[in-house]
C-alpha positions in Angstrom: 0.0 0.0 0.0 1.4 3.4 -1.0 2.2 5.8 1.9 -0.3 8.5 2.4 1.3 12.0 2.4 -0.5 14.2 5.0 -1.9 17.5 3.9 0.4 20.4 4.8 -2.3 22.0 7.0 -3.0 18.7 8.8 0.7 18.2 9.4 1.1 21.7 10.8 -1.9 21.1 13.1 -0.4 17.9 14.4 2.9 19.6 15.1 1.0 22.4 16.9 -0.8 19.9 19.1 2.5 18.1 19.9 3.8 21.2 21.6 2.6 22.9 24.7 0.1 25.8 24.7 2.9 28.4 24.6 4.5 26.8 21.6 1.1 26.6 19.8 0.7 30.4 19.9 4.3 31.5 19.8 5.0 33.8 16.8 1.5 33.4 15.4 -0.7 36.2 14.1 -3.7 36.9 16.3 -7.2 35.7 15.7 -10.2 37.4 17.2 -13.9 38.0 16.9 -13.3 41.8 17.2 -14.7 44.0 14.5 -12.4 46.3 12.6 -13.6 49.3 14.7 -12.9 47.5 18.0 -9.4 46.3 17.0 -8.4 49.9 15.9 -9.9 51.6 19.0 -8.2 49.2 21.4 -4.8 49.7 19.7 -5.2 53.4 20.4 -5.2 52.8 24.2 -2.4 50.3 24.2 -4.6 47.1 24.2 -3.6 44.5 21.6 -5.5 41.3 20.7 -3.6 38.1 21.3 -6.0 35.5 20.1 -9.4 33.8 20.4 -9.5 31.9 23.7 -12.0 29.2 24.8 -12.8 27.4 28.1 -15.1 24.4 28.1 -16.5 22.1 30.8 -19.1 19.3 30.2 -21.3 18.4 33.2 -24.1 16.0 33.8 -27.0 17.8 35.4 -28.8 15.5 37.7 -32.4 15.3 38.7 -33.5 17.2 41.8 -36.9 16.5 43.3 -39.1 19.4 44.3 -42.5 20.2 45.9 -44.8 21.1 43.0 -46.9 23.4 45.2 -44.0 25.5 46.5 -41.9 28.4 45.3 -38.4 27.4 46.2 -34.8 27.6 45.1 -33.2 24.4 43.9 -29.9 24.7 45.8 -28.2 21.7 44.2 -28.9 22.9 40.7 -27.8 26.4 41.5 -24.5 25.1 42.9 -23.8 22.9 39.8 -24.5 25.8 37.4 -22.1 27.9 39.4 -19.4 25.3 39.5 -19.6 24.4 35.8 -19.3 28.1 34.8 -16.4 28.6 37.1 -14.6 25.6 35.6 -15.1 26.9 32.1 -13.9 30.4 33.1 -10.8 29.0 34.8 -9.9 27.1 31.6 -10.5 30.4 29.7 -8.1 32.2 32.0 -5.4 29.5 31.6 -5.8 29.8 27.8 -5.5 33.6 28.0 -2.3 33.3 30.1 -0.8 30.8 27.6 -1.2 33.3 24.7 0.2 36.2 26.6 -3.0 38.0 27.4 -3.9 40.2 30.4 -7.6 40.1 29.9 -10.6 39.0 27.8 -13.1 41.2 26.0 -16.3 40.2 24.3 -16.9 37.2 26.6 -19.7 34.8 25.6 -20.8 32.5 28.3 -23.1 29.8 26.9 -24.7 26.6 28.0 -25.2 24.0 25.2 -27.4 21.1 26.1 -26.5 17.8 24.3 -29.3 15.4 23.9 -31.9 14.5 26.5 -29.6 12.9 29.0 -28.8 15.9 31.1 -25.4 16.6 29.5 -24.6 20.3 29.2 -21.5 21.9 27.9 -20.5 25.2 29.5 -18.5 27.3 27.1 -16.7 30.5 27.8 -15.3 32.2 24.7 -13.7 35.6 23.9 -10.7 37.5 22.6 -7.6 37.6 24.8 -5.9 41.0 24.9 -2.6 42.3 26.2 -2.6 45.7 28.0 0.8 47.2 27.2 0.3 49.9 29.9 -0.6 47.3 32.7 -3.4 49.4 34.1 -5.0 46.4 35.8 -3.3 43.6 37.8 -3.9 39.9 37.1 -5.9 38.4 34.3 -9.4 39.9 34.1 -12.4 38.7 32.2 -15.2 40.9 30.8 -18.1 40.7 28.5 -17.5 44.3 27.3 -17.2 45.0 23.6 -14.1 46.6 22.3 -15.8 50.0 22.0 -17.0 49.8 25.6 -13.5 48.9 26.9 -12.1 51.8 24.9 -14.4 54.3 26.5 -14.0 52.8 30.0 -10.2 53.0 29.9 -10.2 56.4 28.3 -12.3 57.6 31.2 -9.8 56.3 33.7 -11.6 53.0 34.7 -10.3 49.5 34.5 -12.1 46.1 34.4 -11.5 43.8 37.4 -13.3 40.7 36.3 -16.6 39.1 35.5 -19.3 39.2 38.3 -22.2 36.9 38.1 -24.9 35.4 40.2 -27.1 32.4 39.5 -30.3 31.1 41.0 -32.3 28.0 39.8 -35.8 28.4 41.0 -38.9 26.3 41.0 -42.2 28.1 40.4 -45.2 26.4 42.1 -47.8 24.7 40.0 -51.5 25.8 40.4 -54.1 23.4 41.4 -56.5 22.2 38.7 -59.5 24.0 40.2 -57.6 27.3 40.5 -56.2 26.9 36.9 -59.7 26.3 35.5 -61.2 29.2 37.4 -58.7 31.7 35.9 -59.1 30.7 32.2 -61.8 33.3 31.5 -60.3 36.0 33.7 -57.6 38.7 33.4 -55.8 38.2 36.8 -52.3 38.4 38.1 -50.7 35.0 38.9 -49.3 35.9 42.3 -47.2 32.8 42.6 -45.4 33.6 39.4 -44.8 37.2 40.3 -43.5 36.3 43.7 -41.2 33.6 42.4 -39.7 35.8 39.6 -39.0 38.7 42.0 -37.3 36.5 44.6 -35.2 34.5 42.1 -34.0 37.7 40.3 -33.2 39.3 43.7 -31.1 36.3 44.8 -29.2 36.3 41.5 -28.5 40.0 41.6 -27.4 39.9 45.3 -24.9 37.2 44.5 -23.5 39.1 41.6 -23.1 42.2 43.8 -21.3 40.0 46.4 -18.8 38.9 43.8 -18.2 42.6 42.8 -17.6 43.4 46.5 -15.0 40.6 46.8 -13.2 42.1 43.8 -13.3 45.5 45.5 -15.0 47.0 42.6 -16.5 50.5 42.4 -19.5 49.2 40.4 -20.8 46.8 37.7 -21.3 47.9 34.1 -23.1 46.3 31.1 -25.2 44.2 33.5 -27.9 41.9 32.2 -30.2 39.2 33.5 -30.8 36.1 31.4 -33.4 33.5 32.3 -33.6 30.1 30.7 -35.3 26.7 31.5 -32.5 24.6 29.8 -33.8 21.0 30.2 -36.0 21.4 33.2 -39.3 22.5 31.8 -41.3 25.7 32.1 -41.6 25.7 36.0 -37.9 25.5 36.7 -35.9 28.6 35.5 -32.3 29.7 36.0 -31.8 33.4 36.5 -28.3 34.6 35.6 -27.2 38.1 36.6 -24.0 39.0 34.9 -21.8 42.1 34.3 -18.2 43.4 34.4 -16.9 44.7 37.7 -14.9 47.9 37.3 -12.8 50.3 39.4 -11.6 53.9 38.9 -7.8 53.6 38.4 -7.0 57.3 38.3 -7.6 60.1 40.8 -10.9 61.1 39.2 -13.1 60.3 36.2 -11.6 61.6 33.0 -14.0 63.5 30.7 -14.0 62.5 27.1 -14.5 65.4 24.7 -17.0 64.5 21.9 -15.7 64.8 18.4 -17.8 65.7 15.3 -18.0 63.0 12.7 -19.2 63.8 9.2 -20.3 61.1 6.8 -18.9 61.9 3.4 -20.9 59.2 1.7 -23.9 60.3 -0.3 -26.6 57.7 0.4 -28.4 58.5 -2.8 -25.4 58.3 -5.1 -21.7 57.4 -5.4 -19.3 58.4 -2.6 -18.0 61.9 -2.6 -14.4 62.4 -3.5 -12.0 65.3 -3.6 
């Protein structure tokens, strides 16, 4: 049988895998999911992209029994959702360090359910960047866009890390007689209202606790996501997430606005000199 000559790209990939993480990225041009605007703006403040980094952890989400008539947090599920995300973020930080990055921008933190067997992949992905001015210590992770990070640092602030809080909550089921009696009425579902308020508050309080541990001055770009994943409509995870920041200079730096004139004629060809 004739010997099979490996494709040059496949051979290069195998050689890359044979080396350690540092060798895999040494001397390579960066890859990123930054837009052109983001890459250019970050360069102006001394922040350079190092590469696209990923952290991944696959977990089996077990079954937790609950009282169908009660509003209650499912503590075991909350804990596993925390732990799985922390594992994915730790691997992301390790990857960032391996490519010479000081931080991560544009973080995407996703949960991908595989099949109906409770297997979930927790994926953290973003662009590793190096701060040539070393305004922040350690490796920080943020879900800020490149434009947001540019404005933040121009104003004298620095990101400290990702702050998030989770809460998996069971919303009580209604009795059949109560459910039937409300079908022809416009009425508030008090059990839903109460459960959603409490679950959001728990998630937000935990997120604020993480920001305090980072000694942050505040949280920016905060959002609250809520998903049922594989649990059905009465079990919902509330995830409060944002980037913890701190003022690095003596005071907030004002950014003078600049006038921008679009020289493109929308109704015809671009204007030229």
